[in-house]
C-alpha positions as CSV (number, residue, x, y, z in Angstrom):
1,X,0.1,0.0,0.3
2,X,1.2,3.1,-1.1
3,X,0.2,6.7,-0.1
4,X,0.8,10.1,-1.6
5,X,0.6,13.3,0.1
6,X,-0.5,16.6,-1.2
7,X,-0.5,19.7,0.5
8,X,-3.9,21.0,1.5
9,X,-5.7,24.1,0.0
10,X,-5.6,27.3,2.3
11,X,-8.9,27.4,4.1
12,X,-8.7,29.1,7.0
13,X,-10.1,32.5,5.4
14,X,-11.6,32.5,2.1
15,X,-11.2,36.2,1.6
16,X,-7.5,36.3,1.3
17,X,-5.1,34.8,-1.2
18,X,-3.3,31.9,-1.0
19,X,-0.4,32.8,-1.6
20,X,-0.3,36.0,0.4
21,X,-1.6,34.8,4.0
22,X,1.4,34.2,5.4
23,X,3.8,36.7,3.8
24,X,5.7,38.9,6.4
25,X,6.3,42.2,6.1
26,X,10.0,42.7,6.7
27,X,13.2,44.7,6.3
28,X,15.0,41.8,4.5
29,X,13.1,41.8,1.1
30,X,11.3,45.6,1.0
31,X,8.4,46.1,-1.6
32,X,8.1,42.1,-2.1
33,X,4.5,41.3,-0.3
34,X,1.6,42.1,-1.5
35,X,0.6,43.8,1.5
36,X,3.8,46.2,1.1
37,X,2.6,47.2,-2.6
38,X,-1.1,47.7,-1.1
39,X,-1.5,51.3,-1.8
40,X,-3.9,53.0,1.2
41,X,-5.6,56.4,0.8
42,X,-5.2,58.6,3.9
43,X,-7.9,61.1,4.2
44,X,-8.5,62.9,7.2
45,X,-10.0,66.5,8.0
46,X,-11.1,68.3,11.0
47,X,-13.1,71.7,12.1
48,X,-12.0,74.0,12.2
49,X,-8.8,73.0,9.8
50,X,-5.3,73.3,10.9
51,X,-5.2,70.4,13.8
52,X,-2.0,68.2,14.2
53,X,-2.6,64.6,13.2
54,X,-0.3,61.8,14.8
55,X,-1.1,58.1,13.6
56,X,0.7,54.8,15.3
57,X,0.0,51.4,15.4
58,X,-1.4,49.4,17.9
59,X,-0.6,45.6,17.8
60,X,-2.5,43.1,20.2
61,X,0.0,40.7,19.2
62,X,3.4,43.2,19.9
63,X,5.6,39.8,19.7
64,X,4.8,39.5,15.9
65,X,3.8,43.0,15.1
66,X,5.4,45.8,17.3
67,X,3.6,49.1,18.8
68,X,5.0,52.1,17.3
69,X,5.5,55.7,18.6
70,X,3.6,58.2,17.2
71,X,4.2,59.9,13.9
72,X,3.4,63.8,12.8
73,X,2.6,63.8,8.9
74,X,1.5,67.3,9.1
75,X,-1.8,69.0,9.9
76,X,-5.5,69.0,8.6
77,X,-6.6,68.8,6.2
78,X,-4.4,65.4,5.3
79,X,-4.3,63.7,2.3
80,X,-2.0,61.3,1.2
81,X,-1.7,57.7,-0.6
82,X,1.1,55.3,1.0
83,X,1.6,51.6,1.7
84,X,1.4,49.9,5.1
85,X,5.0,48.7,6.0
86,X,4.2,47.5,9.4
87,X,6.9,44.9,10.5
88,X,5.6,41.3,10.9
89,X,2.4,42.1,9.3
90,X,0.5,39.5,7.5
91,X,-2.8,39.6,6.1
92,X,-3.7,36.5,8.8
93,X,-2.7,38.2,11.5
94,X,-3.8,41.7,10.4
95,X,-7.5,41.9,12.1
96,X,-4.9,41.9,15.3
97,X,-3.4,45.4,14.4
98,X,-5.1,48.6,14.5
99,X,-4.2,52.6,13.3
100,X,-4.8,55.3,16.2
101,X,-5.3,58.5,14.5
102,X,-5.1,61.3,17.1
103,X,-5.9,65.2,16.1
104,X,-4.9,67.8,18.8
105,X,-5.3,71.3,18.5
106,X,-4.3,74.1,20.7
107,X,-7.7,75.1,23.0
108,X,-9.7,72.1,21.9
109,X,-10.5,68.8,23.2
110,X,-7.8,65.7,22.0
111,X,-9.7,63.1,19.8
112,X,-8.7,59.6,18.6
113,X,-9.8,57.1,16.5
114,X,-9.0,53.6,15.9
115,X,-9.1,51.5,12.3
116,X,-8.8,48.1,11.8
117,X,-5.8,47.2,9.5
118,X,-7.4,44.3,8.0
119,X,-10.7,46.6,7.2
120,X,-8.7,49.6,5.9
121,X,-6.6,47.1,3.7
122,X,-9.7,45.8,2.2
123,X,-11.1,49.2,1.5
124,X,-7.8,50.6,0.2
125,X,-8.5,53.7,2.4
126,X,-8.6,55.2,6.3
127,X,-10.6,58.3,6.3
128,X,-12.2,60.0,8.8
129,X,-13.5,63.9,9.6
130,X,-13.1,65.0,13.3
131,X,-15.3,68.1,14.7
132,X,-13.5,69.4,17.4
133,X,-15.1,70.4,20.5
134,X,-14.0,73.6,22.4
135,X,-12.0,73.2,25.7
136,X,-14.5,74.9,28.7
């Protein structure tokens, strides 16, 4: 009796392409994964405009995907297209990672919103509008 082993098809998540499920973003081979080639539209605005925009990565799996410090790209209105170069990120673990957007303006309350990375990848966009509240 002989047996022939064949690799099983990827079945964990039907929304992820089989060849891309476990590809990890790393410094070793920049731009090689589908995640690094996916361009996300960022659109952040506020009323009043001119608020400082900060963002950072929040991970529930810090041993795999590290949390990051805040980055300050510019003030509102902020619009840019960029790729996700989050080290350790895969399509499989992208549900466990969030992007936190913080908007700060002198005389107004600080506001924070969080976006799931998998949802941002699927929608190819992170966008939000902040109605700033004056401090009392």
